[in-house]
MARVEXSE-133264 format. One line per 4 residues: their letters; for each residue x, y, z of C-alpha. Coordinates in Angstrom, 2 decimals, padded with zeros to 5 digits, always signed. Layout:
<sites>
A> X:Y:Z | ...
</sites>
This chain:
<sites>
MEPL> -111.73:-100.17:-063.09 | -111.97:-101.16:-066.73 | -114.56:-099.54:-069.02 | -117.72:-101.50:-069.79
VKID> -118.77:-098.90:-072.38 | -116.38:-097.02:-074.63 | -117.65:-094.34:-076.97 | -115.07:-093.48:-079.61
SLKK> -115.31:-090.08:-081.39 | -119.01:-090.66:-081.95 | -121.01:-088.49:-084.33 | -124.73:-088.47:-085.06
YYRI> -125.97:-085.95:-087.60 | -129.56:-085.63:-088.75 | -129.91:-084.41:-092.32 | -132.75:-082.02:-093.12
EKGL> -133.71:-080.27:-096.33 | -134.19:-076.52:-096.29 | -135.76:-074.36:-098.98 | -138.76:-074.76:-101.26
IKKK> -137.21:-074.29:-104.70 | -133.48:-074.70:-104.21 | -133.34:-077.36:-101.56 | -130.25:-077.45:-099.43
TINV> -129.27:-080.34:-097.17 | -128.14:-079.28:-093.69 | -126.69:-081.40:-090.90 | -128.08:-081.08:-087.37
KAVD> -125.20:-082.14:-085.12 | -127.03:-083.93:-082.31 | -123.86:-085.72:-081.14 | -120.58:-084.26:-082.34
NVDL> -117.30:-086.11:-081.75 | -118.07:-087.51:-078.29 | -115.43:-089.57:-076.45 | -116.65:-091.25:-073.30
EILR> -115.89:-094.24:-071.07 | -118.29:-095.72:-068.50 | -116.48:-097.87:-065.97 | -117.78:-101.21:-064.84
GETF> -119.90:-100.91:-061.69 | -120.18:-097.11:-061.64 | -123.05:-094.68:-062.15 | -122.13:-092.16:-064.83
GLVG> -124.33:-089.06:-064.81 | -124.86:-087.21:-068.09 | -126.23:-083.68:-067.70 | -127.01:-080.72:-069.91
ESGS> -129.89:-078.53:-070.98 | -132.64:-079.75:-073.30 | -131.34:-080.37:-076.81 | -127.73:-080.93:-075.72
GKTT> -127.64:-084.49:-077.12 | -128.03:-086.58:-073.94 | -130.94:-088.71:-075.15 | -129.34:-089.18:-078.57
VARL> -126.31:-090.71:-076.83 | -128.70:-093.06:-075.01 | -130.49:-094.01:-078.24 | -127.15:-094.79:-079.88
LLNF> -126.08:-096.90:-076.89 | -129.33:-098.86:-077.10 | -128.85:-099.30:-080.86 | -132.18:-097.56:-081.54
TGPT> -130.40:-095.50:-084.20 | -127.09:-095.78:-086.01 | -124.13:-093.36:-085.90 | -123.01:-091.04:-088.68
ENTI> -119.37:-091.77:-087.88 | -117.40:-094.08:-085.55 | -118.86:-096.43:-083.00 | -119.58:-097.65:-079.46
YFDG> -117.93:-100.64:-077.80 | -119.81:-102.59:-075.14 | -117.52:-104.92:-073.22 | -115.17:-104.90:-076.22
VDIF> -117.90:-105.61:-078.82 | -118.64:-103.05:-081.54 | -122.42:-102.76:-081.17 | -122.93:-101.45:-084.71
NCSS> -120.69:-104.01:-086.42 | -121.37:-107.34:-084.77 | -123.12:-110.56:-085.73 | -126.84:-111.11:-085.07
SELS> -126.05:-113.60:-082.30 | -123.70:-111.11:-080.59 | -126.34:-108.39:-080.89 | -128.95:-110.70:-079.36
QLRK> -126.67:-111.34:-076.38 | -125.93:-107.63:-075.99 | -129.63:-106.81:-075.82 | -130.00:-109.17:-072.86
RIGV> -127.20:-107.36:-071.07 | -128.60:-103.82:-071.53 | -131.80:-102.51:-069.95 | -133.53:-099.14:-070.15
VFQD> -135.89:-097.07:-068.01 | -137.64:-094.26:-069.87 | -138.68:-090.82:-068.67 | -142.47:-091.25:-068.73
PAAS> -143.58:-094.57:-067.23 | -147.19:-094.15:-068.37 | -146.07:-093.81:-072.00 | -143.56:-096.68:-071.87
LNPR> -145.97:-099.28:-070.42 | -148.55:-100.99:-072.64 | -151.97:-099.82:-071.41 | -153.59:-103.05:-072.64
STIY> -151.26:-105.36:-070.74 | -151.46:-106.23:-067.06 | -148.34:-105.75:-064.97 | -147.87:-109.52:-064.97
DTLR> -147.95:-109.65:-068.79 | -145.60:-106.65:-069.00 | -143.02:-108.49:-066.88 | -143.62:-111.85:-068.53
RPLE> -143.00:-110.59:-072.07 | -139.19:-110.08:-071.91 | -138.82:-113.50:-070.29 | -140.78:-115.20:-073.08
VNNV> -138.92:-113.33:-075.82 | -135.62:-114.52:-074.35 | -136.81:-118.14:-074.04 | -136.77:-118.38:-070.26
DKSE> -138.16:-121.73:-069.04 | -141.92:-121.33:-068.51 | -141.72:-123.15:-065.18 | -139.45:-120.38:-063.84
IDSI> -141.39:-117.33:-065.06 | -143.74:-116.98:-062.07 | -140.94:-117.28:-059.51 | -138.79:-114.72:-061.38
INEI> -141.68:-112.23:-061.59 | -142.50:-112.66:-057.89 | -138.84:-112.11:-056.99 | -138.50:-108.97:-059.12
IGQV> -141.78:-107.42:-057.98 | -140.53:-107.81:-054.42 | -137.18:-106.24:-055.31 | -138.93:-103.04:-056.41
NLGK> -141.12:-102.99:-053.28 | -144.45:-103.66:-054.96 | -147.11:-106.08:-053.75 | -148.06:-109.18:-055.75
ELLS> -151.67:-107.98:-055.80 | -150.64:-105.33:-058.37 | -149.69:-107.95:-060.96 | -153.30:-108.27:-062.14
RYPH> -153.74:-104.52:-062.57 | -153.23:-102.29:-065.60 | -150.85:-099.30:-065.71 | -153.65:-096.71:-065.38
QLSG> -154.63:-098.29:-062.06 | -151.20:-097.50:-060.57 | -149.70:-094.26:-059.30 | -146.80:-092.62:-061.15
GQQQ> -144.30:-093.97:-058.63 | -145.71:-097.49:-058.92 | -145.61:-097.28:-062.72 | -141.94:-096.30:-062.63
RVSV> -141.17:-099.19:-060.26 | -142.78:-101.53:-062.79 | -140.58:-099.98:-065.49 | -137.52:-100.62:-063.32
ARAI> -138.67:-104.21:-062.69 | -139.07:-104.80:-066.42 | -135.63:-103.34:-067.10 | -133.84:-105.56:-064.55
ILKP> -135.85:-108.77:-064.94 | -133.14:-110.34:-067.13 | -130.48:-109.08:-064.68 | -128.59:-107.00:-067.25
DFLV> -125.06:-105.69:-066.72 | -125.89:-102.17:-067.86 | -128.89:-099.91:-067.34 | -129.69:-096.73:-069.27
LDEP> -131.81:-094.41:-067.13 | -133.19:-091.56:-069.25 | -134.53:-088.98:-066.77 | -136.35:-091.72:-064.79
TSAL> -137.52:-089.40:-062.00 | -138.40:-086.18:-063.84 | -142.12:-087.06:-064.09 | -142.40:-087.89:-060.37
DISV> -143.06:-085.89:-057.23 | -140.05:-084.99:-055.07 | -140.83:-087.54:-052.34 | -141.36:-090.30:-054.92
QAQV> -138.13:-089.31:-056.70 | -136.15:-090.05:-053.54 | -137.79:-093.46:-053.20 | -137.01:-094.41:-056.80
LNLL> -133.39:-093.19:-056.52 | -132.81:-095.22:-053.36 | -134.40:-098.21:-055.05 | -132.00:-097.86:-058.01
LDIQ> -129.02:-097.66:-055.66 | -130.13:-100.80:-053.81 | -130.63:-102.70:-057.07 | -127.23:-101.60:-058.37
KKYK> -125.54:-102.85:-055.21 | -127.42:-106.17:-055.23 | -126.89:-107.01:-058.91 | -123.57:-105.16:-059.43
MTYL> -124.94:-103.16:-062.36 | -123.47:-100.22:-064.28 | -125.68:-097.17:-064.84 | -125.84:-094.34:-067.34
FISH> -128.06:-091.78:-065.60 | -129.32:-088.97:-067.84 | -130.90:-085.90:-066.27 | -131.07:-082.12:-066.24
NLSV> -131.64:-082.16:-062.46 | -128.22:-081.52:-060.95 | -129.27:-082.41:-057.39 | -130.45:-085.83:-058.51
VRYI> -127.29:-086.45:-060.54 | -125.09:-085.40:-057.63 | -126.90:-087.81:-055.30 | -126.72:-090.92:-057.47
SDRI> -123.58:-090.52:-059.63 | -119.92:-091.47:-059.21 | -118.74:-089.45:-062.20 | -120.45:-086.78:-064.28
GVMY> -120.22:-085.70:-067.91 | -121.56:-082.29:-068.98 | -122.91:-081.87:-072.53 | -123.45:-078.69:-074.51
LGKI> -124.61:-078.60:-078.16 | -123.72:-082.23:-078.83 | -120.27:-082.10:-077.23 | -118.83:-083.18:-073.89
VEIG> -117.39:-080.05:-072.26 | -116.37:-081.48:-068.87 | -115.95:-084.89:-067.22 | -114.95:-085.64:-063.65
SVDQ> -115.91:-087.16:-060.34 | -118.81:-085.62:-058.42 | -116.40:-083.79:-056.11 | -114.32:-082.51:-059.02
IYKN> -117.35:-081.21:-060.90 | -118.92:-079.51:-057.89 | -115.85:-078.35:-055.96 | -113.27:-077.65:-058.68
TLHP> -115.31:-076.76:-061.75 | -113.20:-076.13:-064.85 | -115.64:-075.10:-067.59 | -117.72:-071.88:-067.61
YTVG> -120.78:-073.73:-068.94 | -120.70:-076.14:-066.00 | -120.51:-073.19:-063.61 | -123.49:-071.65:-065.38
LLTS> -125.47:-074.86:-064.91 | -124.52:-075.23:-061.25 | -125.30:-071.64:-060.30 | -128.63:-071.67:-062.16
EPAL> -129.85:-074.45:-059.88 | -132.13:-073.17:-057.07 | -130.27:-073.12:-053.75 | -131.74:-075.43:-051.11
SPRE> -130.19:-073.57:-048.18 | -131.39:-070.00:-047.40 | -127.75:-069.04:-046.73 | -126.84:-069.85:-050.33
RDRN> -129.62:-067.91:-052.03 | -127.52:-064.75:-052.36 | -124.55:-066.57:-053.88 | -122.88:-065.31:-057.04
KLIL> -124.21:-066.62:-060.32 | -122.51:-066.96:-063.68 | -125.07:-065.72:-066.19 | -124.55:-067.06:-069.69
EGEA> -126.29:-064.33:-071.65 | -127.53:-064.63:-075.20 | -128.77:-067.67:-077.07 | -127.03:-070.92:-077.91
PSMM> -125.96:-071.07:-081.57 | -127.86:-073.33:-083.94 | -126.73:-076.95:-084.16 | -127.09:-076.61:-087.95
VDIK> -124.26:-074.05:-088.19 | -120.58:-074.96:-088.45 | -118.69:-073.18:-085.68 | -114.92:-072.81:-086.02
GCNL> -114.15:-072.07:-082.41 | -115.79:-072.81:-079.06 | -119.55:-073.43:-079.07 | -119.90:-071.30:-075.93
ANRC> -117.85:-068.34:-077.21 | -120.83:-066.07:-077.94 | -122.16:-066.50:-074.36 | -118.98:-066.84:-072.30
PFKQ> -117.83:-063.83:-070.18 | -114.23:-065.17:-070.26 | -113.97:-065.27:-074.07 | -110.66:-064.38:-075.73
DICD> -109.78:-064.11:-079.43 | -108.63:-067.72:-079.62 | -112.11:-068.90:-078.61 | -113.58:-067.65:-081.91
IDEP> -111.05:-069.37:-084.18 | -109.87:-072.55:-082.44 | -112.10:-075.33:-081.08 | -110.90:-076.43:-077.61
KLIE> -110.08:-080.10:-077.13 | -111.24:-082.20:-074.19 | -107.99:-082.47:-072.21 | -107.13:-083.85:-068.78
VEKG> -106.37:-081.00:-066.37 | -106.05:-083.18:-063.29 | -106.28:-086.94:-062.86 | -109.70:-088.06:-064.10
HKAA> -110.88:-084.49:-064.65 | -111.18:-083.25:-068.24 | -112.49:-080.04:-069.76 | -112.87:-078.58:-073.25
CHFA> -111.78:-075.00:-072.55 | -108.65:-073.13:-073.65 | -108.29:-071.72:-070.13 | -109.31:-074.76:-068.08
GELE> -107.60:-074.59:-064.69 | -106.68:-070.91:-065.13 | -110.09:-069.31:-064.57 | -111.29:-068.43:-061.09
FKY> -114.98:-068.92:-060.46 | -116.65:-067.41:-057.40 | -119.99:-068.95:-056.51
</sites>
């Protein structure tokens, strides 16, 4: 499949001033030299601990903020260097579902007005608005009687379904899902995930699914990218990531996840001791070197490149494919 989204050596640094008298400008490397392709029709899961840069990648993709260096291509169009008409068309083709549905919905607007607004902004014929809203509200398994209600009158699961309905009402090609189930109960999470899978199949959409919940990512994704301190450290299919892990950080993430089966609760764990280095400090070697039990001298002086170890499976580790993990 061809890529719908191509991220090319992307960097996003936030500059902060430090010091009261002699002020010094320091770069916080939120996204640091990220290369990534999202194939048309797939769900790409992006995982990592808090502060790893996942949401910053999403904000860049949505053009909520600009890059420090390089760019993102959406269907061949440079989203940061395109005409206003091209940008307007791109915004119709990209939707987003945020983490907290209660915070992302206008408390003063009814559900009907919330769904009507994107249609009006994009000059949809007024005679078609009601039929489109009724169709979409049915697609997300909500009753029409909820259209007259306000967000606070809905449950968390219903609010998130409204957020999904708003995101897909223009039938975009691409959907950014930034931890869309983290604020929901487990049973409601499963309902929303199955809903997203049904919608993807019906409308042939492409997803970027951002989460720190590895079970959720495993369930919904086709391929997974693992981020650590603003960098991609491993990319592969779900089976490759879970059954043939190449990077120590990924193993640390996987083994830190609570085991669902009682038989797996005594499994070996890779403990990454110590603290992650500051994103304001320039590191010559590997970002994980101070925490990695497999560290060698080269890890302190040479930054590992993201290289393909097997077809479709990449890792940024000097010893990728050579290490044996038991878990």
